[in-house]
C-alpha positions, -999 to 999 in steps of 0.1 A, spaced: 249 678 -228 235 643 -236 228 613 -214 252 584 -221 245 560 -192 219 551 -166 227 529 -136 198 516 -115 206 500 -81 179 485 -59 188 488 -23 174 477 11 177 499 42 169 489 77 134 499 88 118 496 123 86 476 128 63 505 122 26 497 123 -2 508 100 -36 498 87 -21 471 65 1 455 91 37 462 99 68 473 80 93 446 69 128 447 84 140 465 53 125 492 31 132 489 -6 143 518 -28 159 523 -62 188 546 -67 194 561 -102 227 575 -115 222 593 -148 255 602 -165 262 626 -194 289 630 -221 304 659 -202 311 639 -170 281 650 -149 259 627 -129 223 632 -117 207 613 -89 172 600 -85 154 578 -60 121 559 -60 104 527 -48 124 495 -49 96 470 -56 105 445 -83 79 457 -107 92 493 -105 128 482 -108 119 462 -139 100 492 -154 130 515 -147 153 491 -164 131 490 -195 132 528 -198 169 533 -190 185 522 -223 161 545 -242 175 576 -226 209 575 -244 213 607 -263 186 626 -244 191 662 -234 184 663 -196 167 697 -202 141 680 -225 117 668 -199 88 666 -224 107 641 -246 117 622 -214 80 618 -206 73 606 -242 100 580 -239 86 567 -206 51 564 -220 61 548 -253 84 523 -236 61 511 -208 29 512 -228 7 483 -217 30 470 -190 25 500 -168 -7 487 -152 12 456 -140 39 475 -122 21 480 -89 42 491 -59 42 505 -23 10 514 -4 -1 547 -18 -37 541 -27 -51 523 -57 -27 512 -83 -31 524 -119 -12 526 -151 -11 564 -150 4 563 -115 31 538 -125 40 560 -155 42 591 -133 63 572 -107 88 559 -133 89 593 -150 95 612 -118 125 591 -108 143 600 -141 129 636 -140 145 643 -106 178 630 -119 175 653 -149 168 683 -126 199 673 -106 219 673 -139 205 707 -149 215 721 -116 250 708 -119 253 720 -155 243 756 -144 259 756 -110 225 763 -93 203 745 -68 172 729 -81 151 753 -61 165 781 -82 155 763 -114 120 759 -100 116 796 -96 137 805 -66 134 799 -29 105 813 -10 119 798 22 155 790 33 144 760 55 116 736 50 95 726 81 88 689 86 64 672 110 74 646 135 59 613 123 47 591 151 40 553 148 26 526 169 53 499 169 67 468 186 100 468 204 116 447 176 108 428 145 94 393 148 113 371 145 140 393 159 172 372 157 193 386 128 170 415 121 180 451 124 183 467 158 157 493 167 165 521 191 130 535 193 115 509 215 79 499 219 50 523 214 16 507 216 0 529 242 -7 566 246 22 568 270 45 551 245 35 575 217 40 605 240 74 593 248 82 588 212 70 623 205 92 637 232 122 622 216 112 635 182 108 670 195 140 669 217 163 655 190 149 672 159 129 702 171 97 693 153 70 719 158 41 697 145 33 660 151 15 634 130 3 600 143 -1 571 119 -34 555 129 -54 525 119 -37 503 144 -58 506 176 -96 509 178 -105 543 164 -117 559 196 -86 546 214 -65 565 189 -86 596 196 -75 592 232 -39 591 221 -44 623 202 -58 639 234 -28 627 253 -5 643 228 -25 675 231 -19 675 268 18 669 264 23 693 235 -4 720 238 12 743 212 20 717 185 -4 712 155 -15 676 155 -25 653 127 -40 618 125 -39 594 96 -56 560 98 -52 553 60 -89 548 53 -93 523 82 -126 537 94 -162 537 82 -179 571 76 -198 567 109 -166 560 129 -148 588 112 -175 613 123 -175 599 158 -137 603 161 -138 638 146 -163 649 172 -142 634 200 -112 654 189 -130 685 178 -107 716 179 -76 694 185 -64 683 150 -48 705 124 -63 681 99 -76 645 98 -60 625 69 -79 598 50 -101 586 78 -123 567 53 -120 555 17 -129 572 -16 -139 607 -26 -176 600 -18 -167 586 16 -145 616 24 -172 640 12 -198 623 35 -174 629 65 -166 664 54 -203 674 55 -205 664 92 -173 677 107 -156 711 111 -119 701 109 -101 700 75 -98 666 59 -66 657 41 -57 630 16 -29 612 -2 -51 583 -10 -83 594 -27 -66 622 -46 -34 609 -61 -36 620 -97 -49 651 -116 -81 633 -127 -91 630 -91 -91 667 -84 -122 678 -102 -146 653 -84 -129 660 -51 -134 697 -55 -170 694 -67 -179 673 -36 -157 694 -12 -143 660 -1 -109 673 10 -95 706 21 -57 696 21 -39 676 -6 -7 658 3 16 659 -27 43 634 -34 66 640 -64 73 602 -66 38 594 -78 24 628 -89 49 628 -118 80 647 -105 88 682 -95 73 701 -124 39 683 -120 40 689 -83 43 726 -90 12 723 -113 -6 706 -85 3 735 -62 -13 759 -87 -45 739 -89 -47 739 -51 -42 776 -50 -69 781 -76 -95 761 -56 -84 772 -21 -70 738 -11 -43 735 14 -11 717 4 12 694 24 37 667 14 34 629 18 63 607 29 72 570 25 103 553 38 129 572 19 166 581 18 185 613 15 181 618 -23 143 619 -19 146 642 12 168 666 -8 143 666 -37 114 671 -13 133 700 3 142 717 -30 107 714 -42 91 727 -10 116 756 -9 103 768 -42 66 762 -36 48 791 -19 15 771 -16 31 745 6 23 760 39 18 729 60 49 711 74 59 681 53 59 645 64 91 626 67 102 591 78 138 603 79 143 602 117 139 564 116 167 561 91 199 545 104 217 543 70 217 564 39 233 566 4 243 602 5 274 617 21 266 631 55 264 668 61 242 683 34 210 674 51 202 681 88 172 691 110 173 725 127 143 734 148 122 708 129 132 722 95 158 711 69 179 740 56 178 740 18 211 726 4 228 754 -15 251 732 -36 243 726 -73 214 704 -83 199 685 -53 228 695 -32 237 660 -21 266 636 -31 263 598 -35 283 577 -10 294 548 -32 305 526 -3 271 529 13 254 523 -20 273 491 -25 266 479 11 228 486 8 227 469 -26 243 438 -10 217 441 17 190 441 -9 203 408 -23 202 392 11 168 407 23 148 377 11 120 397 -6 118 421 -35 83 437 -30 68 456 -1 44 435 20 31 447 53 7 418 57 30 388 59 52 401 87 20 410 106 9 374 103 41 364 121 29 385 150 -8 376 148 -17 345 127 -54 356 128 -46 390 113 -73 401 88 -62 429 65 -97 439 56 -104 476 53 -123 495 68 -115 478 101 -136 500 125 
């Protein structure tokens, strides 16, 4: 089996006006869809970020894959590194911590690597979870992801409809959480913070605790607070949070907070590559790492991360960005085969109103996604939807994620400086 063709399609999917420390989501989230085809008629699927720099990097690599055996992931990695070379540092994307050449290389590699795992599964007639060592769970728990948000995008005419409504108060967030729990059965809840003053967000967490006394709760302000503010918030919600995620910036800042608080600290910002693990462990800066196969270097590297976390007694969860069903399937197959991943994973999927996979393979049951049992990732590409979202990309009016500009349309005085409190 040899690769004969790679098709890369950037798409735009409707996205609600979800708030975060940087500003607000644009009306469309950008993704790249990969179709990797072989000489025996098989096709493997991949998905990653859709920012122009990443699309360009993917397209540089794609022609070099002709003739590659999809089982030869080491050679795939060598091709990516040799092809991108010095341009990797320029291919910044998304909002996942500091950009770096190594992170870009890992991101591009992972997109092709997932497609190769999908091909391997189709060639062998086995789900990816089987290829990763076998399932340790038949369904993967996910956490309900709560966001402060406006009722609609600004300006709203012509922009996507939003059925979630406004949520800028504790009451609005509790209402949002009720819908998440009622419709999807989530058994844990995470609030994206960094939007209101820090102690006000602590009050929202306390309101969620009153409404959901049995649900583990998390708060993630994306490094929006100083060390002092992080400590003050932690003391206000003492005994309430399952973990506090990235309250302040950097390994040193997180370590300073960790020395003063009792709750676990989690990160997907100060530990996003293997070289960050040693200093984080030495300083006891974090107790939970949020993996993400998109920028940790794929499924195999994510399993290596799990082994490091097991070695040093770190908890393991999974980060989410705005994603489609191919990524959800990859996340689910990976989590199904990773014993160390004992925290519920993050997902933006409930906000999704359009997808590129055929419906039916992915669903939420009591807050978990049953692991698809079909070969490979277990999902099938919907070509009509892919074409429609590709056309939507062409008409979106932007090709790079930017949460600041749409926030300036809401508040012309917006200052994106971090930390904010």
